[in-house]
Structures are given as structure tokens and as C-alpha cells.
C-alpha atoms as an extended CHARMM CRD file, in Angstrom:
* protein
*
       161  EXT
         1         1  MET       CA            -29.0100000000     -186.4740000000      117.2020000000  PROA      1               0.0000000000
         2         2  GLY       CA            -29.0350000000     -183.0350000000      118.5570000000  PROA      2               0.0000000000
         3         3  LEU       CA            -27.9800000000     -179.7660000000      116.8980000000  PROA      3               0.0000000000
         4         4  LEU       CA            -24.4640000000     -179.9790000000      118.2730000000  PROA      4               0.0000000000
         5         5  GLY       CA            -24.0250000000     -183.4900000000      116.8270000000  PROA      5               0.0000000000
         6         6  VAL       CA            -25.3010000000     -182.2700000000      113.4310000000  PROA      6               0.0000000000
         7         7  LEU       CA            -22.8680000000     -179.3080000000      113.4040000000  PROA      7               0.0000000000
         8         8  LEU       CA            -19.9510000000     -181.5050000000      114.5000000000  PROA      8               0.0000000000
         9         9  ARG       CA            -20.7260000000     -184.1370000000      111.8400000000  PROA      9               0.0000000000
        10        10  ALA       CA            -20.9880000000     -181.3090000000      109.2220000000  PROA      10              0.0000000000
        11        11  GLY       CA            -17.4590000000     -180.2560000000      110.1060000000  PROA      11              0.0000000000
        12        12  ALA       CA            -17.8940000000     -177.5150000000      112.6460000000  PROA      12              0.0000000000
        13        13  ASP       CA            -14.6600000000     -176.7100000000      114.3800000000  PROA      13              0.0000000000
        14        14  PRO       CA            -14.9650000000     -177.6750000000      118.0330000000  PROA      14              0.0000000000
        15        15  GLY       CA            -12.0150000000     -175.4780000000      118.9110000000  PROA      15              0.0000000000
        16        16  ALA       CA            -13.4390000000     -172.2660000000      117.3120000000  PROA      16              0.0000000000
        17        17  GLN       CA            -13.2610000000     -169.2590000000      119.5730000000  PROA      17              0.0000000000
        18        18  ASP       CA            -15.5630000000     -166.1820000000      119.8390000000  PROA      18              0.0000000000
        19        19  ASP       CA            -14.2160000000     -162.6440000000      120.0740000000  PROA      19              0.0000000000
        20        20  LYS       CA            -13.1550000000     -163.1600000000      123.6880000000  PROA      20              0.0000000000
        21        21  GLY       CA            -11.4140000000     -166.4220000000      123.0510000000  PROA      21              0.0000000000
        22        22  ALA       CA            -14.1630000000     -168.6170000000      124.4970000000  PROA      22              0.0000000000
        23        23  THR       CA            -14.6700000000     -172.0900000000      122.9130000000  PROA      23              0.0000000000
        24        24  ALA       CA            -17.9120000000     -174.0240000000      122.6370000000  PROA      24              0.0000000000
        25        25  LEU       CA            -16.5830000000     -176.1770000000      125.4530000000  PROA      25              0.0000000000
        26        26  LEU       CA            -16.0040000000     -173.2490000000      127.8490000000  PROA      26              0.0000000000
        27        27  LEU       CA            -19.4640000000     -171.7340000000      126.9670000000  PROA      27              0.0000000000
        28        28  THR       CA            -21.1290000000     -175.1260000000      127.4300000000  PROA      28              0.0000000000
        29        29  SER       CA            -19.4070000000     -175.5490000000      130.8390000000  PROA      29              0.0000000000
        30        30  VAL       CA            -20.4360000000     -172.1480000000      132.1770000000  PROA      30              0.0000000000
        31        31  GLN       CA            -23.9830000000     -173.0710000000      131.3920000000  PROA      31              0.0000000000
        32        32  GLY       CA            -23.6100000000     -176.4950000000      133.0600000000  PROA      32              0.0000000000
        33        33  THR       CA            -24.7060000000     -178.2980000000      129.8980000000  PROA      33              0.0000000000
        34        34  HSD       CA            -22.7810000000     -181.3650000000      130.7600000000  PROA      34              0.0000000000
        35        35  ALA       CA            -24.4240000000     -183.4480000000      127.9210000000  PROA      35              0.0000000000
        36        36  ALA       CA            -22.5510000000     -181.4070000000      125.3870000000  PROA      36              0.0000000000
        37        37  ILE       CA            -19.2130000000     -181.8620000000      126.9640000000  PROA      37              0.0000000000
        38        38  THR       CA            -18.3820000000     -185.4130000000      125.7780000000  PROA      38              0.0000000000
        39        39  PRO       CA            -19.3750000000     -184.8240000000      122.1400000000  PROA      39              0.0000000000
        40        40  LEU       CA            -17.1520000000     -181.6850000000      122.1130000000  PROA      40              0.0000000000
        41        41  ILE       CA            -14.2270000000     -183.5510000000      123.5690000000  PROA      41              0.0000000000
        42        42  ASP       CA            -14.8350000000     -186.5660000000      121.2800000000  PROA      42              0.0000000000
        43        43  ALA       CA            -14.6200000000     -184.0830000000      118.4250000000  PROA      43              0.0000000000
        44        44  LYS       CA            -11.0830000000     -183.1310000000      119.6980000000  PROA      44              0.0000000000
        45        45  ALA       CA            -12.0400000000     -179.8530000000      121.5570000000  PROA      45              0.0000000000
        46        46  ALA       CA             -9.0580000000     -178.8660000000      123.7310000000  PROA      46              0.0000000000
        47        47  VAL       CA            -10.2070000000     -179.5400000000      127.3080000000  PROA      47              0.0000000000
        48        48  ASP       CA             -7.7740000000     -176.9790000000      128.8880000000  PROA      48              0.0000000000
        49        49  ALA       CA             -8.0850000000     -174.2280000000      126.2710000000  PROA      49              0.0000000000
        50        50  GLN       CA             -8.0090000000     -170.7770000000      127.7940000000  PROA      50              0.0000000000
        51        51  ASP       CA             -9.9170000000     -167.6600000000      126.7480000000  PROA      51              0.0000000000
        52        52  GLN       CA             -8.4790000000     -164.1610000000      126.7980000000  PROA      52              0.0000000000
        53        53  ALA       CA             -9.1280000000     -163.8710000000      130.5120000000  PROA      53              0.0000000000
        54        54  ASN       CA             -7.2130000000     -167.2580000000      131.0190000000  PROA      54              0.0000000000
        55        55  ASP       CA            -10.3410000000     -169.2070000000      132.0520000000  PROA      55              0.0000000000
        56        56  THR       CA            -10.7480000000     -172.7580000000      131.0580000000  PROA      56              0.0000000000
        57        57  ALA       CA            -13.9480000000     -174.8530000000      130.7660000000  PROA      57              0.0000000000
        58        58  LEU       CA            -13.2630000000     -176.2320000000      134.2240000000  PROA      58              0.0000000000
        59        59  THR       CA            -12.8540000000     -172.7880000000      135.8780000000  PROA      59              0.0000000000
        60        60  ALA       CA            -15.8770000000     -171.5760000000      134.1400000000  PROA      60              0.0000000000
        61        61  ALA       CA            -17.9690000000     -174.5750000000      135.3670000000  PROA      61              0.0000000000
        62        62  CYS       CA            -16.6140000000     -174.0170000000      138.8600000000  PROA      62              0.0000000000
        63        63  SER       CA            -17.4440000000     -170.3860000000      138.9270000000  PROA      63              0.0000000000
        64        64  GLU       CA            -21.0930000000     -171.2660000000      138.3940000000  PROA      64              0.0000000000
        65        65  GLY       CA            -20.9920000000     -174.2850000000      140.8280000000  PROA      65              0.0000000000
        66        66  HSD       CA            -21.6240000000     -176.9410000000      138.0640000000  PROA      66              0.0000000000
        67        67  ARG       CA            -20.3790000000     -180.0310000000      139.8050000000  PROA      67              0.0000000000
        68        68  LEU       CA            -21.4530000000     -182.5310000000      137.1510000000  PROA      68              0.0000000000
        69        69  ALA       CA            -19.7950000000     -180.5500000000      134.4910000000  PROA      69              0.0000000000
        70        70  ALA       CA            -16.6570000000     -180.1710000000      136.4570000000  PROA      70              0.0000000000
        71        71  GLU       CA            -16.5160000000     -183.9500000000      137.2140000000  PROA      71              0.0000000000
        72        72  GLN       CA            -17.0180000000     -184.6610000000      133.5560000000  PROA      72              0.0000000000
        73        73  LEU       CA            -14.3320000000     -182.2810000000      132.4030000000  PROA      73              0.0000000000
        74        74  ILE       CA            -11.8330000000     -183.8130000000      134.8530000000  PROA      74              0.0000000000
        75        75  ALA       CA            -12.6970000000     -187.2900000000      133.7300000000  PROA      75              0.0000000000
        76        76  CYS       CA            -12.0020000000     -186.1560000000      130.1700000000  PROA      76              0.0000000000
        77        77  GLY       CA             -8.6000000000     -184.8400000000      131.1260000000  PROA      77              0.0000000000
        78        78  ALA       CA             -9.0720000000     -181.2650000000      132.4090000000  PROA      78              0.0000000000
        79        79  SER       CA             -6.3270000000     -180.1880000000      134.7410000000  PROA      79              0.0000000000
        80        80  VAL       CA             -7.8870000000     -179.8290000000      138.2820000000  PROA      80              0.0000000000
        81        81  ASN       CA             -5.0880000000     -177.3880000000      139.2940000000  PROA      81              0.0000000000
        82        82  LYS       CA             -4.7820000000     -175.1820000000      136.0940000000  PROA      82              0.0000000000
        83        83  ARG       CA             -5.1560000000     -171.4880000000      137.0020000000  PROA      83              0.0000000000
        84        84  GLY       CA             -7.6370000000     -169.3530000000      135.3080000000  PROA      84              0.0000000000
        85        85  ALA       CA             -8.5810000000     -165.6560000000      135.5190000000  PROA      85              0.0000000000
        86        86  HSD       CA             -6.9980000000     -163.8360000000      138.4890000000  PROA      86              0.0000000000
        87        87  ASN       CA             -4.6590000000     -166.7000000000      138.9090000000  PROA      87              0.0000000000
        88        88  ARG       CA             -7.2760000000     -168.8270000000      140.6880000000  PROA      88              0.0000000000
        89        89  THR       CA             -7.5570000000     -172.5740000000      140.6530000000  PROA      89              0.0000000000
        90        90  PRO       CA            -10.9280000000     -174.3680000000      140.3500000000  PROA      90              0.0000000000
        91        91  LEU       CA            -10.6990000000     -175.1720000000      144.0580000000  PROA      91              0.0000000000
        92        92  MET       CA            -10.0880000000     -171.5450000000      144.9560000000  PROA      92              0.0000000000
        93        93  ILE       CA            -13.0860000000     -170.5320000000      142.7900000000  PROA      93              0.0000000000
        94        94  ALA       CA            -15.3780000000     -173.1000000000      144.3540000000  PROA      94              0.0000000000
        95        95  ILE       CA            -14.4950000000     -172.0570000000      147.9510000000  PROA      95              0.0000000000
        96        96  GLN       CA            -14.5730000000     -168.3490000000      147.2400000000  PROA      96              0.0000000000
        97        97  ASP       CA            -18.0370000000     -168.6240000000      145.6390000000  PROA      97              0.0000000000
        98        98  ASN       CA            -19.2500000000     -170.9150000000      148.4590000000  PROA      98              0.0000000000
        99        99  TYR       CA            -19.8010000000     -174.0380000000      146.3730000000  PROA      99              0.0000000000
       100       100  MET       CA            -18.6470000000     -176.4400000000      149.0850000000  PROA      100             0.0000000000
       101       101  HSD       CA            -20.1400000000     -179.5060000000      147.4040000000  PROA      101             0.0000000000
       102       102  LEU       CA            -17.9540000000     -178.7270000000      144.4980000000  PROA      102             0.0000000000
       103       103  ALA       CA            -14.9010000000     -177.9510000000      146.6300000000  PROA      103             0.0000000000
       104       104  ASP       CA            -15.2830000000     -181.4670000000      148.2290000000  PROA      104             0.0000000000
       105       105  THR       CA            -15.5100000000     -183.0930000000      144.7740000000  PROA      105             0.0000000000
       106       106  LEU       CA            -12.4120000000     -181.1840000000      143.5330000000  PROA      106             0.0000000000
       107       107  MET       CA            -10.4210000000     -182.2970000000      146.6350000000  PROA      107             0.0000000000
       108       108  LYS       CA            -11.4840000000     -185.8620000000      146.0820000000  PROA      108             0.0000000000
       109       109  LEU       CA            -10.1300000000     -185.4430000000      142.5340000000  PROA      109             0.0000000000
       110       110  ASN       CA             -6.6790000000     -184.2810000000      143.7080000000  PROA      110             0.0000000000
       111       111  ALA       CA             -7.0850000000     -180.5600000000      143.6960000000  PROA      111             0.0000000000
       112       112  ASN       CA             -4.0470000000     -178.9780000000      145.3050000000  PROA      112             0.0000000000
       113       113  VAL       CA             -5.1310000000     -177.8020000000      148.7950000000  PROA      113             0.0000000000
       114       114  ASP       CA             -1.8170000000     -175.9470000000      149.4770000000  PROA      114             0.0000000000
       115       115  ASP       CA             -3.1720000000     -172.9020000000      147.4420000000  PROA      115             0.0000000000
       116       116  VAL       CA             -6.1710000000     -172.6670000000      149.6470000000  PROA      116             0.0000000000
       117       117  ARG       CA             -4.0890000000     -172.6690000000      152.8720000000  PROA      117             0.0000000000
       118       118  THR       CA             -2.5110000000     -169.3220000000      151.9730000000  PROA      118             0.0000000000
       119       119  TRP       CA             -5.7390000000     -167.4930000000      150.9700000000  PROA      119             0.0000000000
       120       120  PRO       CA             -4.2180000000     -164.6650000000      148.9010000000  PROA      120             0.0000000000
       121       121  PHE       CA             -6.9920000000     -165.1000000000      146.3050000000  PROA      121             0.0000000000
       122       122  LEU       CA             -9.5060000000     -163.5790000000      148.7840000000  PROA      122             0.0000000000
       123       123  PHE       CA             -7.8970000000     -160.2010000000      148.5920000000  PROA      123             0.0000000000
       124       124  ILE       CA             -8.7350000000     -159.5150000000      144.9620000000  PROA      124             0.0000000000
       125       125  THR       CA            -12.5370000000     -159.8200000000      145.2130000000  PROA      125             0.0000000000
       126       126  GLN       CA            -15.4680000000     -158.3910000000      146.9880000000  PROA      126             0.0000000000
       127       127  PRO       CA            -16.8010000000     -159.9310000000      150.1850000000  PROA      127             0.0000000000
       128       128  PRO       CA            -19.3550000000     -162.7810000000      149.8070000000  PROA      128             0.0000000000
       129       129  PRO       CA            -22.9610000000     -161.7530000000      150.0810000000  PROA      129             0.0000000000
       130       130  HSD       CA            -23.3930000000     -163.0320000000      153.6860000000  PROA      130             0.0000000000
       131       131  CYS       CA            -20.4610000000     -161.1040000000      154.9830000000  PROA      131             0.0000000000
       132       132  GLY       CA            -20.9570000000     -157.4670000000      155.9050000000  PROA      132             0.0000000000
       133       133  PRO       CA            -18.3810000000     -155.0080000000      154.5090000000  PROA      133             0.0000000000
       134       134  SER       CA            -17.0920000000     -154.0200000000      157.9750000000  PROA      134             0.0000000000
       135       135  LEU       CA            -16.4540000000     -157.6240000000      158.8890000000  PROA      135             0.0000000000
       136       136  TYR       CA            -14.7190000000     -158.1360000000      155.5680000000  PROA      136             0.0000000000
       137       137  ARG       CA            -12.5240000000     -155.0460000000      155.9580000000  PROA      137             0.0000000000
       138       138  SER       CA            -11.5780000000     -156.2420000000      159.4440000000  PROA      138             0.0000000000
       139       139  ALA       CA            -10.6290000000     -159.6760000000      158.0210000000  PROA      139             0.0000000000
       140       140  THR       CA             -8.4550000000     -158.1690000000      155.3780000000  PROA      140             0.0000000000
       141       141  LYS       CA             -6.6040000000     -156.0230000000      157.8600000000  PROA      141             0.0000000000
       142       142  THR       CA             -5.6230000000     -158.9170000000      159.9820000000  PROA      142             0.0000000000
       143       143  ALA       CA             -4.9440000000     -161.1200000000      156.9530000000  PROA      143             0.0000000000
       144       144  THR       CA             -4.8320000000     -164.4470000000      158.5050000000  PROA      144             0.0000000000
       145       145  PRO       CA             -6.9210000000     -167.4000000000      157.4480000000  PROA      145             0.0000000000
       146       146  ALA       CA             -8.7740000000     -167.4880000000      160.7270000000  PROA      146             0.0000000000
       147       147  SER       CA             -9.8230000000     -163.8460000000      160.3190000000  PROA      147             0.0000000000
       148       148  PHE       CA            -11.8750000000     -164.9230000000      157.2200000000  PROA      148             0.0000000000
       149       149  TRP       CA            -13.8330000000     -167.7320000000      158.8850000000  PROA      149             0.0000000000
       150       150  PRO       CA            -16.7920000000     -165.4660000000      159.7440000000  PROA      150             0.0000000000
       151       151  CYS       CA            -17.0650000000     -164.5600000000      156.0280000000  PROA      151             0.0000000000
       152       152  TYR       CA            -16.6520000000     -168.1720000000      154.8930000000  PROA      152             0.0000000000
       153       153  PRO       CA            -18.3510000000     -170.2620000000      157.5710000000  PROA      153             0.0000000000
       154       154  THR       CA            -18.5500000000     -173.3330000000      155.4660000000  PROA      154             0.0000000000
       155       155  VAL       CA            -14.8430000000     -173.4980000000      154.7970000000  PROA      155             0.0000000000
       156       156  ARG       CA            -13.3920000000     -176.4540000000      156.6360000000  PROA      156             0.0000000000
       157       157  LYS       CA            -10.8060000000     -175.3310000000      159.1050000000  PROA      157             0.0000000000
       158       158  GLU       CA             -8.7420000000     -178.3930000000      158.5380000000  PROA      158             0.0000000000
       159       159  TRP       CA             -8.1080000000     -177.2150000000      154.9340000000  PROA      159             0.0000000000
       160       160  LEU       CA             -6.1770000000     -174.3190000000      156.4540000000  PROA      160             0.0000000000
       161       161  SER       CA             -4.0350000000     -176.1130000000      159.0100000000  PROA      161             0.0000000000
């Protein structure tokens, strides 16, 4: 039995939050420690609990590209379309952060693609590392999905049609 199991058996609250509202499940998910997800949920941790920034364990896992943690959270009941910080869904986060393997997984698990087709979430962040600032500024001026393709070359064009 690991330390987490010992703490939970001793009565630790799986829903306890830190000063920013993050639960153990959210912190575990952002680290990609998928082995701790099931014990926390079995101990009645709220799978869709949000921190002060409105992130959930699933949006946290997606922001770091942790596909196995994301799959496990969804299997345990996490909402694949619940919006987190900056009003972004897990699918938006995966695409924006260029985790296409995770985006594929989320789509297979019924993530709402309609949010991706409009692309408003791109306007609130910095350009991805592989996209030069001038190219990104040009894309934001034209503000069409096609204008962002040079910045997001792995985004499947059929997602936007």
C-alpha cells in the first residue's frame, strides 16, 4: 500500500483543497500520476471539481498532454466537455498545446468538435513555439481558421469544416 492509500485509509479527505482550490485529484492529474487517480475517485474525490481558475483534473491533465490520465478520468466520469480556465474545453487545450494524440483520444471519447471549429480560444494566448510572431499576428488579423493552419500544422483540416 502506498502513502496515498495509507492517508486515505486513515481518513484523509480526498476532496480537500489547497489555497488555490486545487484538489489532490487535480494535482495528481497535472503530474500525470494516473496510478493515484482511481484510489482518489474510489475514496469519493469529485472528478469534476474546479479550482479557483475553474480548471478540473481533466483540463489539468490535458494541459500537460497526459493522455493516460485523461482517459482514466473520463472512464471515471469526468466530463469531456467541461470548460476550465479561459473557458477552454479539454479538446481546445489539447489542440492549442499541440497534443494531437490527446486530441484524437478526446474526439474518440465524444469531445465536442463544434467548439474547435470556431477557434475563438486561440485569440487569448501566445503563439505556439513553432509559429513566428509575425505569422501569428497575420493570422489573428484575418481571423479565419485557415489563417491559423501555418501555426498549427498538425490540426486536421476536417475538424474545421
